[in-house]
C-alpha positions in Angstrom: -37.1 26.1 25.1 -33.4 25.2 25.4 -34.5 21.9 26.6 -36.7 21.2 23.7 -34.1 22.1 21.7 -31.5 20.1 23.0 -33.9 16.9 23.1 -34.6 17.6 19.0 -31.0 17.9 18.6 -30.0 14.7 20.5 -33.0 12.3 18.5 -31.5 13.8 15.2 -28.1 13.0 16.2 -29.6 9.1 17.2 -31.5 8.7 14.3 -28.8 9.7 11.8 -26.4 7.3 13.7 -29.1 4.6 13.2 -29.1 5.3 9.1 -25.5 5.0 8.9 -23.5 1.8 8.1 -20.7 0.5 10.3 -17.4 -0.1 8.7 -15.3 -2.2 11.3 -11.4 -1.6 12.2 -9.6 -4.5 10.9 -12.9 -4.9 7.7 -10.3 -6.6 4.6 -10.1 -4.3 1.6 -8.9 -6.4 -1.6 -6.4 -3.9 -3.7 -4.5 -4.3 -6.6 -1.9 -2.6 -8.8 -2.9 -0.9 -11.9 0.7 -0.4 -13.2 4.0 -2.4 -13.1 6.4 -0.9 -10.4 10.4 -1.5 -11.0 13.4 -1.0 -8.7 16.1 0.0 -11.3 14.0 3.3 -12.9 15.6 6.5 -12.7 12.8 8.5 -12.7 10.2 8.9 -9.7 7.4 6.1 -10.4 3.7 6.9 -10.0 2.1 4.2 -8.2 -1.5 3.4 -8.7 -4.0 0.9 -7.2 -7.4 0.5 -7.2 -9.9 -1.4 -5.2 -10.7 -5.0 -6.5 -14.2 -5.9 -4.8 -16.9 -4.0 -3.2 -16.7 -3.6 0.6 -20.1 -4.3 1.7 -21.9 -4.2 5.5 -22.4 -7.9 6.9 -25.7 -7.0 8.0 -27.1 -4.7 5.1 -25.4 -6.0 2.5 -25.0 -2.1 1.6 -21.5 -0.9 -0.6 -19.4 1.3 2.2 -16.3 1.2 -0.9 -17.0 0.8 -4.4 -15.0 -1.6 -6.5 -12.6 0.8 -8.2 -12.0 3.1 -6.5 -8.3 4.8 -6.5 -6.3 3.9 -3.6 -3.7 6.5 -2.0 -0.3 4.6 -2.0 2.8 5.5 -0.2 6.2 4.5 -2.3 9.7 3.6 -0.9 12.2 2.5 -4.3 15.7 1.3 -3.6 17.5 0.6 -6.9 20.3 -2.3 -6.9 23.9 -0.7 -6.3 27.5 -1.8 -6.5 28.5 -4.1 -3.9 26.1 -6.6 -4.4 23.1 -4.4 -3.0 20.0 -5.6 -3.9 16.8 -2.9 -5.0 13.9 -3.3 -2.7 10.5 -1.8 -3.6 8.2 -1.0 -0.4 4.2 -0.1 -0.7 2.4 1.4 2.0 -1.5 1.3 1.6 -3.0 5.0 3.0 -6.6 5.5 2.2 -9.2 5.2 0.0 -13.0 7.2 -0.2 -16.0 5.6 0.9 -19.4 6.0 -1.2 -20.4 9.1 1.1 -17.0 10.6 0.2 -15.1 10.1 3.7 -11.3 9.4 4.0 -11.4 5.6 5.0 -7.2 5.0 6.5 -5.6 1.9 5.2 -3.5 -0.4 7.2 -1.4 -2.7 4.7 2.2 -3.0 3.2 4.1 -4.9 0.5 7.8 -5.8 0.5 9.8 -7.1 -2.0 13.7 -7.3 -1.7 16.1 -8.9 -4.7 18.9 -11.1 -3.6 22.1 -9.9 -2.5 25.7 -10.3 -4.1 28.0 -8.9 -1.6 29.5 -12.2 -1.0 30.2 -12.5 -5.0 31.3 -8.7 -5.3 33.2 -8.5 -2.5 35.3 -12.2 -2.5 35.8 -11.2 -6.3 36.9 -7.9 -5.9 39.3 -8.4 -3.2 40.4 -11.6 -4.0 40.8 -11.6 -7.3 42.2 -7.8 -6.5 45.2 -8.7 -4.9 46.6 -10.3 -7.8 45.3 -8.3 -10.5 44.0 -4.6 -10.0 41.2 -4.7 -12.9 39.5 -7.2 -10.7 38.9 -5.0 -8.3 36.1 -3.5 -10.5 34.3 -6.8 -9.5 33.1 -4.6 -6.2 30.7 -2.8 -9.1 28.7 -5.8 -9.0 24.8 -4.5 -8.2 22.7 -7.1 -6.4 19.7 -8.4 -7.9 16.8 -5.6 -9.4 13.0 -6.3 -8.5 9.8 -5.4 -10.1 6.4 -5.5 -9.2 3.9 -6.5 -12.1 0.4 -4.3 -12.6 -2.6 -6.8 -11.2 -0.9 -7.8 -8.6 -3.3 -8.5 -5.0 -1.8 -6.8 -2.2 -2.4 -9.1 0.6 -3.4 -8.1 4.1 -4.9 -4.7 3.8 -7.5 -3.7 6.4 -9.4 -1.1 7.4 -7.6 0.9 10.4 -10.6 2.4 12.4 -14.1 2.2 13.1 -16.2 4.4 10.7 -20.0 5.2 9.9 -20.9 5.3 6.7 -23.8 6.9 4.8 -25.4 4.9 2.1 -27.5 6.6 0.1 
């Protein structure tokens, strides 16, 4: 009796695996920002992104991740500071939900850094500051700010592991 139950269980697991579609590691996912991101904002910004195009199985054509599905993002923003330090925005794609509500791990990041103005700030501040004390305020010159526009398509975002997706 135990052998019969084990055999039935094994065949049911195998048949479930056969009905599932494969989402392979490295499959590209098109991710688009839905709001703009600025490096000079004092408050913490909420960055939202969505899947721009359906992710489909190459063999059956079944949709594995639907268009418009929200993407969980990691964000690191540094403001431009004195002595010419530039603003910086780093975005990390973390995960997305598949059509069967599985968490799909993503791999991909995007980073922009403003122009560095250290040479200008130090040169003017120290150079002119030797002759005129108020010129030391040139050390307060900040680096360039950065902004990412809404509707920016993030490049090189891929699935981070192999998944079996149950398509209805």
